[in-house]
C-alpha angles and dihedrals in degrees: 000000000000120000113249116234116251111262118234118230114261113264117256111264116255092241091057091050090048092050090049092049092048090054093049100042097076089055090050091051092047092055100036104044112014110177094220092117097050097089094048105034094096090050089049091052092047090051090051095054105270118132125207094272092052090050092050091049091049092051091046091053090049092051091048090050090051091054096044097043101041096091097039091052090049090052090049090053089051092050102044100024135260096269094053090045092052091047092050090048091050090052090052090051091052089049091049092050090049090053090050091050095049102038132074104177131082091250089061091051090051091049091048092051089049091054090048092053094054088059 
């Protein structure tokens, strides 16, 4: 009598994985990109030497980066996987926040916004 190969457990159905991801995504968003700084970011930039024109330019560059990098970051997620893409984006957000915390000049703010966009 030949030994039967061990059977692998059946893969989890896609609907169960989707439901699990949908439950976990709000927690991911809460930890990765909390909007606590949104009401005070302009005050922070003013305090660090940026005037209104600099702030508008910074926000314009960020918006332009969002438009230009949306498809390439989606392609990256398709190539390396969603999980790896989310982890890389989270790392870029941490880097951006660290630059914000350590810098006081407009160049640091621009660099921090650039890191945040790649996330």
